[in-house]
Biopython code that builds the backbone (N, CA, C, O; Angstrom):
import numpy as np
from Bio.PDB.StructureBuilder import StructureBuilder

atoms = [
    (1, "UNK", "N", (128.990, 131.130, 87.387)),
    (1, "UNK", "CA", (128.281, 131.137, 86.111)),
    (1, "UNK", "C", (128.040, 129.691, 85.676)),
    (1, "UNK", "O", (128.969, 128.883, 85.689)),
    (2, "UNK", "N", (126.813, 129.358, 85.295)),
    (2, "UNK", "CA", (126.548, 127.992, 84.836)),
    (2, "UNK", "C", (127.271, 127.702, 83.525)),
    (2, "UNK", "O", (127.504, 128.599, 82.715)),
    (3, "UNK", "N", (127.619, 126.443, 83.336)),
    (3, "UNK", "CA", (128.303, 126.088, 82.091)),
    (3, "UNK", "C", (127.331, 126.173, 80.928)),
    (3, "UNK", "O", (126.114, 126.093, 81.095)),
    (4, "UNK", "N", (127.904, 126.338, 79.749)),
    (4, "UNK", "CA", (127.108, 126.372, 78.517)),
    (4, "UNK", "C", (127.740, 125.404, 77.532)),
    (4, "UNK", "O", (128.892, 124.994, 77.673)),
    (5, "UNK", "N", (126.951, 125.059, 76.538)),
    (5, "UNK", "CA", (127.342, 124.097, 75.517)),
    (5, "UNK", "C", (127.299, 124.803, 74.169)),
    (5, "UNK", "O", (126.369, 125.561, 73.895)),
    (6, "UNK", "N", (128.302, 124.558, 73.325)),
    (6, "UNK", "CA", (128.352, 125.205, 72.014)),
    (6, "UNK", "C", (128.753, 124.196, 70.946)),
    (6, "UNK", "O", (129.622, 123.350, 71.159)),
    (7, "UNK", "N", (128.095, 124.306, 69.787)),
    (7, "UNK", "CA", (128.444, 123.517, 68.606)),
    (7, "UNK", "C", (129.044, 124.499, 67.607)),
    (7, "UNK", "O", (128.446, 125.533, 67.308)),
    (8, "UNK", "N", (130.222, 124.174, 67.095)),
    (8, "UNK", "CA", (130.917, 125.070, 66.167)),
    (8, "UNK", "C", (131.024, 124.402, 64.801)),
    (8, "UNK", "O", (131.481, 123.266, 64.671)),
    (9, "UNK", "N", (130.585, 125.148, 63.784)),
    (9, "UNK", "CA", (130.621, 124.683, 62.393)),
    (9, "UNK", "C", (131.449, 125.653, 61.559)),
    (9, "UNK", "O", (131.504, 126.847, 61.853)),
    (10, "UNK", "N", (132.093, 125.132, 60.518)),
    (10, "UNK", "CA", (132.838, 125.942, 59.536)),
    (10, "UNK", "C", (132.188, 125.731, 58.183)),
    (10, "UNK", "O", (131.925, 124.600, 57.775)),
    (11, "UNK", "N", (131.930, 126.842, 57.483)),
    (11, "UNK", "CA", (131.273, 126.798, 56.172)),
    (11, "UNK", "C", (132.014, 127.677, 55.175)),
    (11, "UNK", "O", (132.662, 128.655, 55.546)),
    (12, "UNK", "N", (131.905, 127.309, 53.904)),
    (12, "UNK", "CA", (132.224, 128.230, 52.822)),
    (12, "UNK", "C", (130.966, 128.356, 51.977)),
    (12, "UNK", "O", (130.108, 127.473, 51.974)),
    (13, "UNK", "N", (130.872, 129.471, 51.261)),
    (13, "UNK", "CA", (129.678, 129.723, 50.469)),
    (13, "UNK", "C", (130.030, 130.518, 49.224)),
    (13, "UNK", "O", (131.050, 131.206, 49.177)),
    (14, "UNK", "N", (129.193, 130.417, 48.238)),
    (14, "UNK", "CA", (129.317, 131.242, 47.039)),
    (14, "UNK", "C", (128.307, 132.375, 47.040)),
    (14, "UNK", "O", (128.292, 133.193, 46.120)),
    (15, "UNK", "N", (127.465, 132.433, 48.062)),
    (15, "UNK", "CA", (126.406, 133.437, 48.153)),
    (15, "UNK", "C", (126.317, 133.945, 49.588)),
    (15, "UNK", "O", (125.509, 133.464, 50.383)),
    (16, "UNK", "N", (127.157, 134.918, 49.905)),
    (16, "UNK", "CA", (127.254, 135.422, 51.277)),
    (16, "UNK", "C", (125.922, 135.949, 51.800)),
    (16, "UNK", "O", (125.574, 135.704, 52.955)),
    (17, "UNK", "N", (125.185, 136.658, 50.979)),
    (17, "UNK", "CA", (123.914, 137.241, 51.422)),
    (17, "UNK", "C", (122.923, 136.151, 51.832)),
    (17, "UNK", "O", (122.315, 136.235, 52.899)),
    (18, "UNK", "N", (122.762, 135.147, 51.004)),
    (18, "UNK", "CA", (121.839, 134.054, 51.317)),
    (18, "UNK", "C", (122.338, 133.260, 52.521)),
    (18, "UNK", "O", (121.554, 132.868, 53.385)),
    (19, "UNK", "N", (123.633, 133.030, 52.569)),
    (19, "UNK", "CA", (124.187, 132.281, 53.693)),
    (19, "UNK", "C", (123.907, 133.010, 55.012)),
    (19, "UNK", "O", (123.422, 132.404, 55.968)),
    (20, "UNK", "N", (124.207, 134.287, 55.058)),
    (20, "UNK", "CA", (123.992, 135.061, 56.288)),
    (20, "UNK", "C", (122.511, 135.113, 56.653)),
    (20, "UNK", "O", (122.169, 135.145, 57.835)),
    (21, "UNK", "N", (121.640, 135.122, 55.669)),
    (21, "UNK", "CA", (120.197, 135.140, 55.921)),
    (21, "UNK", "C", (119.748, 133.844, 56.614)),
    (21, "UNK", "O", (118.840, 133.871, 57.445)),
    (22, "UNK", "N", (120.366, 132.737, 56.283)),
    (22, "UNK", "CA", (119.980, 131.460, 56.889)),
    (22, "UNK", "C", (120.754, 131.131, 58.157)),
    (22, "UNK", "O", (120.200, 130.534, 59.080)),
    (23, "UNK", "N", (122.030, 131.513, 58.216)),
    (23, "UNK", "CA", (122.898, 131.063, 59.302)),
    (23, "UNK", "C", (123.257, 132.147, 60.311)),
    (23, "UNK", "O", (123.924, 131.862, 61.306)),
    (24, "UNK", "N", (122.831, 133.371, 60.078)),
    (24, "UNK", "CA", (123.138, 134.460, 60.996)),
    (24, "UNK", "C", (122.310, 134.426, 62.268)),
    (24, "UNK", "O", (121.415, 133.591, 62.404)),
    (25, "UNK", "N", (122.597, 135.324, 63.201)),
    (25, "UNK", "CA", (121.905, 135.358, 64.492)),
    (25, "UNK", "C", (120.393, 135.556, 64.406)),
    (25, "UNK", "O", (119.673, 135.213, 65.344)),
    (26, "UNK", "N", (119.910, 136.097, 63.309)),
    (26, "UNK", "CA", (118.463, 136.267, 63.120)),
    (26, "UNK", "C", (117.951, 135.393, 61.981)),
    (26, "UNK", "O", (116.842, 135.588, 61.485)),
    (27, "UNK", "N", (118.765, 134.435, 61.577)),
    (27, "UNK", "CA", (118.458, 133.624, 60.405)),
    (27, "UNK", "C", (117.525, 132.450, 60.659)),
    (27, "UNK", "O", (116.971, 132.281, 61.745)),
    (28, "UNK", "N", (117.378, 131.655, 59.623)),
    (28, "UNK", "CA", (116.483, 130.506, 59.631)),
    (28, "UNK", "C", (116.793, 129.546, 60.772)),
    (28, "UNK", "O", (115.893, 129.124, 61.498)),
    (29, "UNK", "N", (118.077, 129.200, 60.928)),
    (29, "UNK", "CA", (118.455, 128.258, 61.980)),
    (29, "UNK", "C", (118.199, 128.836, 63.365)),
    (29, "UNK", "O", (117.625, 128.159, 64.218)),
    (30, "UNK", "N", (118.609, 130.060, 63.597)),
    (30, "UNK", "CA", (118.420, 130.659, 64.924)),
    (30, "UNK", "C", (116.937, 130.762, 65.270)),
    (30, "UNK", "O", (116.552, 130.540, 66.418)),
    (31, "UNK", "N", (116.107, 131.096, 64.289)),
    (31, "UNK", "CA", (114.659, 131.174, 64.534)),
    (31, "UNK", "C", (114.116, 129.802, 64.924)),
    (31, "UNK", "O", (113.279, 129.694, 65.820)),
    (32, "UNK", "N", (114.583, 128.772, 64.264)),
    (32, "UNK", "CA", (114.176, 127.406, 64.591)),
    (32, "UNK", "C", (114.614, 127.041, 66.016)),
    (32, "UNK", "O", (113.814, 126.538, 66.805)),
    (33, "UNK", "N", (115.886, 127.298, 66.339)),
    (33, "UNK", "CA", (116.400, 126.957, 67.663)),
    (33, "UNK", "C", (115.722, 127.762, 68.769)),
    (33, "UNK", "O", (115.527, 127.254, 69.874)),
    (34, "UNK", "N", (115.365, 129.007, 68.481)),
    (34, "UNK", "CA", (114.754, 129.879, 69.499)),
    (34, "UNK", "C", (113.430, 129.337, 70.030)),
    (34, "UNK", "O", (112.942, 129.804, 71.059)),
    (35, "UNK", "N", (112.865, 128.393, 69.366)),
    (35, "UNK", "CA", (111.628, 127.785, 69.855)),
    (35, "UNK", "C", (111.851, 127.028, 71.165)),
    (35, "UNK", "O", (110.896, 126.705, 71.871)),
    (36, "UNK", "N", (113.105, 126.752, 71.481)),
    (36, "UNK", "CA", (113.432, 126.044, 72.714)),
    (36, "UNK", "C", (114.047, 127.026, 73.717)),
    (36, "UNK", "O", (114.983, 127.748, 73.374)),
    (37, "UNK", "N", (113.529, 127.060, 74.957)),
    (37, "UNK", "CA", (114.065, 128.004, 75.947)),
    (37, "UNK", "C", (115.515, 127.724, 76.340)),
    (37, "UNK", "O", (116.162, 128.593, 76.925)),
    (38, "UNK", "N", (116.037, 126.546, 76.037)),
    (38, "UNK", "CA", (117.424, 126.223, 76.367)),
    (38, "UNK", "C", (118.412, 126.765, 75.340)),
    (38, "UNK", "O", (119.619, 126.753, 75.582)),
    (39, "UNK", "N", (117.920, 127.239, 74.202)),
    (39, "UNK", "CA", (118.791, 127.857, 73.201)),
    (39, "UNK", "C", (119.161, 129.253, 73.684)),
    (39, "UNK", "O", (118.298, 130.014, 74.123)),
    (40, "UNK", "N", (120.441, 129.585, 73.602)),
    (40, "UNK", "CA", (120.922, 130.885, 74.079)),
    (40, "UNK", "C", (121.088, 131.869, 72.922)),
    (40, "UNK", "O", (120.506, 132.953, 72.935)),
    (41, "UNK", "N", (121.894, 131.480, 71.911)),
    (41, "UNK", "CA", (122.117, 132.387, 70.778)),
    (41, "UNK", "C", (122.964, 131.689, 69.717)),
    (41, "UNK", "O", (123.560, 130.638, 69.953)),
    (42, "UNK", "N", (122.993, 132.313, 68.540)),
    (42, "UNK", "CA", (123.909, 131.919, 67.468)),
    (42, "UNK", "C", (124.831, 133.096, 67.196)),
    (42, "UNK", "O", (124.377, 134.231, 67.055)),
    (43, "UNK", "N", (126.120, 132.822, 67.124)),
    (43, "UNK", "CA", (127.104, 133.815, 66.700)),
    (43, "UNK", "C", (127.607, 133.391, 65.329)),
    (43, "UNK", "O", (127.819, 132.205, 65.077)),
    (44, "UNK", "N", (127.798, 134.367, 64.444)),
    (44, "UNK", "CA", (128.320, 134.109, 63.109)),
    (44, "UNK", "C", (129.566, 134.955, 62.911)),
    (44, "UNK", "O", (129.513, 136.178, 63.037)),
    (45, "UNK", "N", (130.684, 134.315, 62.603)),
    (45, "UNK", "CA", (131.942, 135.007, 62.355)),
    (45, "UNK", "C", (132.335, 134.787, 60.906)),
    (45, "UNK", "O", (132.123, 133.712, 60.346)),
    (46, "UNK", "N", (132.913, 135.826, 60.303)),
    (46, "UNK", "CA", (133.312, 135.761, 58.897)),
    (46, "UNK", "C", (134.792, 136.074, 58.778)),
    (46, "UNK", "O", (135.271, 137.068, 59.323)),
    (47, "UNK", "N", (135.512, 135.228, 58.068)),
    (47, "UNK", "CA", (136.923, 135.421, 57.749)),
    (47, "UNK", "C", (137.144, 134.821, 56.379)),
    (47, "UNK", "O", (136.441, 135.167, 55.430)),
    (48, "UNK", "N", (138.123, 133.915, 56.261)),
    (48, "UNK", "CA", (138.288, 133.206, 54.985)),
    (48, "UNK", "C", (137.195, 132.157, 54.812)),
    (48, "UNK", "O", (137.039, 131.576, 53.737)),
    (49, "UNK", "N", (136.450, 131.926, 55.874)),
    (49, "UNK", "CA", (135.267, 131.048, 55.874)),
    (49, "UNK", "C", (134.331, 131.612, 56.941)),
    (49, "UNK", "O", (134.681, 132.562, 57.641)),
    (50, "UNK", "N", (133.163, 131.035, 57.060)),
    (50, "UNK", "CA", (132.230, 131.410, 58.122)),
    (50, "UNK", "C", (132.322, 130.384, 59.244)),
    (50, "UNK", "O", (132.493, 129.190, 58.997)),
    (51, "UNK", "N", (132.206, 130.863, 60.478)),
    (51, "UNK", "CA", (132.073, 129.990, 61.635)),
    (51, "UNK", "C", (130.747, 130.302, 62.305)),
    (51, "UNK", "O", (130.407, 131.468, 62.504)),
    (52, "UNK", "N", (129.999, 129.266, 62.652)),
    (52, "UNK", "CA", (128.790, 129.460, 63.445)),
    (52, "UNK", "C", (129.020, 128.835, 64.813)),
    (52, "UNK", "O", (129.626, 127.770, 64.934)),
    (53, "UNK", "N", (128.527, 129.513, 65.832)),
    (53, "UNK", "CA", (128.567, 129.055, 67.209)),
    (53, "UNK", "C", (127.123, 129.026, 67.699)),
    (53, "UNK", "O", (126.500, 130.077, 67.854)),
    (54, "UNK", "N", (126.594, 127.845, 67.942)),
    (54, "UNK", "CA", (125.232, 127.704, 68.449)),
    (54, "UNK", "C", (125.320, 127.363, 69.932)),
    (54, "UNK", "O", (125.759, 126.276, 70.306)),
    (55, "UNK", "N", (124.893, 128.314, 70.777)),
    (55, "UNK", "CA", (125.011, 128.205, 72.227)),
    (55, "UNK", "C", (123.720, 127.685, 72.847)),
    (55, "UNK", "O", (122.628, 128.151, 72.522)),
    (56, "UNK", "N", (123.861, 126.720, 73.737)),
    (56, "UNK", "CA", (122.748, 126.109, 74.466)),
    (56, "UNK", "C", (123.101, 126.068, 75.953)),
    (56, "UNK", "O", (124.270, 126.158, 76.326)),
    (57, "UNK", "N", (122.090, 125.934, 76.783)),
    (57, "UNK", "CA", (122.343, 125.879, 78.229)),
    (57, "UNK", "C", (123.033, 124.586, 78.638)),
    (57, "UNK", "O", (123.729, 124.551, 79.652)),
    (58, "UNK", "N", (122.847, 123.510, 77.853)),
    (58, "UNK", "CA", (123.510, 122.241, 78.159)),
    (58, "UNK", "C", (123.477, 121.313, 76.950)),
    (58, "UNK", "O", (122.667, 121.483, 76.038)),
    (59, "UNK", "N", (124.354, 120.351, 76.962)),
    (59, "UNK", "CA", (124.376, 119.325, 75.913)),
    (59, "UNK", "C", (123.068, 118.529, 75.928)),
    (59, "UNK", "O", (122.509, 118.223, 74.875)),
    (60, "UNK", "N", (122.589, 118.199, 77.125)),
    (60, "UNK", "CA", (121.338, 117.444, 77.240)),
    (60, "UNK", "C", (120.171, 118.200, 76.608)),
    (60, "UNK", "O", (119.342, 117.600, 75.924)),
    (61, "UNK", "N", (120.101, 119.501, 76.831)),
    (61, "UNK", "CA", (119.012, 120.311, 76.262)),
    (61, "UNK", "C", (119.097, 120.310, 74.738)),
    (61, "UNK", "O", (118.080, 120.161, 74.061)),
    (62, "UNK", "N", (120.296, 120.473, 74.198)),
    (62, "UNK", "CA", (120.466, 120.456, 72.749)),
    (62, "UNK", "C", (120.059, 119.098, 72.177)),
    (62, "UNK", "O", (119.318, 119.029, 71.196)),
    (63, "UNK", "N", (120.545, 118.024, 72.792)),
    (63, "UNK", "CA", (120.235, 116.687, 72.279)),
    (63, "UNK", "C", (118.746, 116.382, 72.374)),
    (63, "UNK", "O", (118.197, 115.724, 71.491)),
    (64, "UNK", "N", (118.084, 116.846, 73.426)),
    (64, "UNK", "CA", (116.634, 116.649, 73.548)),
    (64, "UNK", "C", (115.908, 117.403, 72.434)),
    (64, "UNK", "O", (114.952, 116.885, 71.855)),
    (65, "UNK", "N", (116.357, 118.623, 72.133)),
    (65, "UNK", "CA", (115.757, 119.402, 71.048)),
    (65, "UNK", "C", (115.945, 118.683, 69.719)),
    (65, "UNK", "O", (114.997, 118.547, 68.947)),
    (66, "UNK", "N", (117.159, 118.223, 69.449)),
    (66, "UNK", "CA", (117.430, 117.515, 68.184)),
    (66, "UNK", "C", (116.564, 116.276, 68.048)),
    (66, "UNK", "O", (116.024, 116.006, 66.975)),
    (67, "UNK", "N", (116.431, 115.526, 69.123)),
    (67, "UNK", "CA", (115.631, 114.303, 69.088)),
    (67, "UNK", "C", (114.166, 114.606, 68.818)),
    (67, "UNK", "O", (113.527, 113.941, 68.003)),
    (68, "UNK", "N", (113.642, 115.602, 69.499)),
    (68, "UNK", "CA", (112.208, 115.885, 69.361)),
    (68, "UNK", "C", (111.862, 116.669, 68.097)),
    (68, "UNK", "O", (110.691, 116.747, 67.726)),
    (69, "UNK", "N", (112.862, 117.253, 67.427)),
    (69, "UNK", "CA", (112.621, 118.042, 66.215)),
    (69, "UNK", "C", (113.457, 117.539, 65.036)),
    (69, "UNK", "O", (113.780, 118.307, 64.130)),
    (70, "UNK", "N", (113.800, 116.268, 65.049)),
    (70, "UNK", "CA", (114.721, 115.720, 64.050)),
    (70, "UNK", "C", (114.221, 115.877, 62.617)),
    (70, "UNK", "O", (114.997, 116.244, 61.734)),
    (71, "UNK", "N", (112.956, 115.609, 62.373)),
    (71, "UNK", "CA", (112.422, 115.714, 61.005)),
    (71, "UNK", "C", (112.476, 117.156, 60.510)),
    (71, "UNK", "O", (112.843, 117.410, 59.363)),
    (72, "UNK", "N", (112.113, 118.091, 61.371)),
    (72, "UNK", "CA", (112.143, 119.504, 60.985)),
    (72, "UNK", "C", (113.584, 119.977, 60.775)),
    (72, "UNK", "O", (113.857, 120.746, 59.853)),
    (73, "UNK", "N", (114.505, 119.520, 61.630)),
    (73, "UNK", "CA", (115.924, 119.843, 61.490)),
    (73, "UNK", "C", (116.420, 119.384, 60.118)),
    (73, "UNK", "O", (117.084, 120.137, 59.406)),
    (74, "UNK", "N", (116.090, 118.139, 59.755)),
    (74, "UNK", "CA", (116.527, 117.593, 58.465)),
    (74, "UNK", "C", (115.950, 118.389, 57.301)),
    (74, "UNK", "O", (116.629, 118.599, 56.296)),
    (75, "UNK", "N", (114.714, 118.829, 57.428)),
    (75, "UNK", "CA", (114.087, 119.614, 56.358)),
    (75, "UNK", "C", (114.787, 120.964, 56.186)),
    (75, "UNK", "O", (115.065, 121.374, 55.059)),
    (76, "UNK", "N", (115.073, 121.655, 57.284)),
    (76, "UNK", "CA", (115.773, 122.947, 57.200)),
    (76, "UNK", "C", (117.178, 122.738, 56.648)),
    (76, "UNK", "O", (117.645, 123.522, 55.821)),
    (77, "UNK", "N", (117.850, 121.691, 57.098)),
    (77, "UNK", "CA", (119.198, 121.383, 56.606)),
    (77, "UNK", "C", (119.172, 121.182, 55.099)),
    (77, "UNK", "O", (120.049, 121.686, 54.396)),
    (78, "UNK", "N", (118.183, 120.456, 54.592)),
    (78, "UNK", "CA", (118.042, 120.223, 53.154)),
    (78, "UNK", "C", (117.773, 121.542, 52.423)),
    (78, "UNK", "O", (118.347, 121.784, 51.362)),
    (79, "UNK", "N", (116.907, 122.397, 52.979)),
    (79, "UNK", "CA", (116.579, 123.681, 52.349)),
    (79, "UNK", "C", (117.784, 124.612, 52.287)),
    (79, "UNK", "O", (117.937, 125.359, 51.321)),
    (80, "UNK", "N", (118.639, 124.576, 53.303)),
    (80, "UNK", "CA", (119.784, 125.492, 53.375)),
    (80, "UNK", "C", (121.031, 124.925, 52.701)),
    (80, "UNK", "O", (122.027, 125.631, 52.544)),
    (81, "UNK", "N", (120.982, 123.678, 52.312)),
    (81, "UNK", "CA", (122.141, 122.999, 51.741)),
    (81, "UNK", "C", (122.736, 123.724, 50.536)),
    (81, "UNK", "O", (123.951, 123.704, 50.342)),
    (82, "UNK", "N", (121.909, 124.352, 49.743)),
    (82, "UNK", "CA", (122.386, 124.966, 48.501)),
    (82, "UNK", "C", (123.254, 126.201, 48.733)),
    (82, "UNK", "O", (123.997, 126.589, 47.831)),
    (83, "UNK", "N", (123.190, 126.830, 49.900)),
    (83, "UNK", "CA", (123.985, 128.045, 50.124)),
    (83, "UNK", "C", (125.355, 127.745, 50.711)),
    (83, "UNK", "O", (126.208, 128.632, 50.757)),
    (84, "UNK", "N", (125.587, 126.517, 51.161)),
    (84, "UNK", "CA", (126.885, 126.145, 51.720)),
    (84, "UNK", "C", (127.645, 125.287, 50.722)),
    (84, "UNK", "O", (127.172, 124.222, 50.325)),
    (85, "UNK", "N", (128.824, 125.750, 50.314)),
    (85, "UNK", "CA", (129.664, 124.947, 49.429)),
    (85, "UNK", "C", (130.327, 123.822, 50.213)),
    (85, "UNK", "O", (130.402, 122.688, 49.742)),
    (86, "UNK", "N", (130.808, 124.143, 51.414)),
    (86, "UNK", "CA", (131.390, 123.142, 52.306)),
    (86, "UNK", "C", (130.830, 123.359, 53.702)),
    (86, "UNK", "O", (130.468, 124.471, 54.084)),
    (87, "UNK", "N", (130.770, 122.267, 54.452)),
    (87, "UNK", "CA", (130.246, 122.291, 55.816)),
    (87, "UNK", "C", (131.067, 121.310, 56.643)),
    (87, "UNK", "O", (131.196, 120.141, 56.279)),
    (88, "UNK", "N", (131.623, 121.786, 57.759)),
    (88, "UNK", "CA", (132.445, 120.933, 58.603)),
    (88, "UNK", "C", (132.132, 121.223, 60.064)),
    (88, "UNK", "O", (132.239, 122.362, 60.517)),
    (89, "UNK", "N", (131.748, 120.197, 60.788)),
    (89, "UNK", "CA", (131.512, 120.348, 62.219)),
    (89, "UNK", "C", (132.878, 120.336, 62.896)),
    (89, "UNK", "O", (133.585, 119.330, 62.857)),
    (90, "UNK", "N", (133.249, 121.458, 63.518)),
    (90, "UNK", "CA", (134.554, 121.558, 64.152)),
    (90, "UNK", "C", (134.554, 120.922, 65.530)),
    (90, "UNK", "O", (135.599, 120.482, 66.011)),
    (91, "UNK", "N", (133.399, 120.869, 66.166)),
    (91, "UNK", "CA", (133.345, 120.202, 67.452)),
    (91, "UNK", "C", (132.252, 120.727, 68.334)),
    (91, "UNK", "O", (131.551, 121.682, 68.000)),
    (92, "UNK", "N", (132.123, 120.084, 69.465)),
    (92, "UNK", "CA", (131.193, 120.495, 70.505)),
    (92, "UNK", "C", (131.999, 120.743, 71.773)),
    (92, "UNK", "O", (132.928, 119.999, 72.088)),
    (93, "UNK", "N", (131.631, 121.797, 72.496)),
    (93, "UNK", "CA", (132.426, 122.212, 73.642)),
    (93, "UNK", "C", (131.520, 122.659, 74.775)),
    (93, "UNK", "O", (130.383, 123.075, 74.555)),
    (94, "UNK", "N", (132.038, 122.566, 75.977)),
    (94, "UNK", "CA", (131.339, 123.083, 77.143)),
    (94, "UNK", "C", (132.243, 124.075, 77.842)),
    (94, "UNK", "O", (133.455, 123.874, 77.926)),
    (95, "UNK", "N", (131.649, 125.150, 78.345)),
    (95, "UNK", "CA", (132.448, 126.124, 79.074)),
    (95, "UNK", "C", (132.899, 125.514, 80.390)),
    (95, "UNK", "O", (132.242, 124.627, 80.936)),
    (96, "UNK", "N", (134.030, 126.001, 80.895)),
    (96, "UNK", "CA", (134.562, 125.519, 82.179)),
    (96, "UNK", "C", (134.685, 126.668, 83.160)),
    (96, "UNK", "O", (135.114, 126.466, 84.296)),
]
sb = StructureBuilder()
sb.init_structure("model")
sb.init_model(0)
sb.init_chain("A")
sb.init_seg("    ")
for serial, (resi, resn, name, xyz) in enumerate(atoms, 1):
    if name == "N":
        sb.init_residue(resn, " ", resi, " ")
    sb.init_atom(name, np.array(xyz, "f"), 0.0, 1.0, " ", f" {name:<3s}", serial, name[0])
structure = sb.get_structure()
């Protein structure tokens, strides 16, 4: 099985419905990422906070997407900022 790359974020929110609409597997972010064939999927987990897992075929593919879509990424980040009370990047990982 080829390795995959994942970025994991932790969020808290005061508006679960709006948060899930933007950060869920069919949300604003996933729709944006899906424009790239190297994007695999977004997983959203809910507990005492939300965790997002954004899966890509490789770190290089993700970084190329970020570089070529940086302005649009920043705009979506600004638009979604109001639904996240806290945001913490937990890390980036590759499957072994």
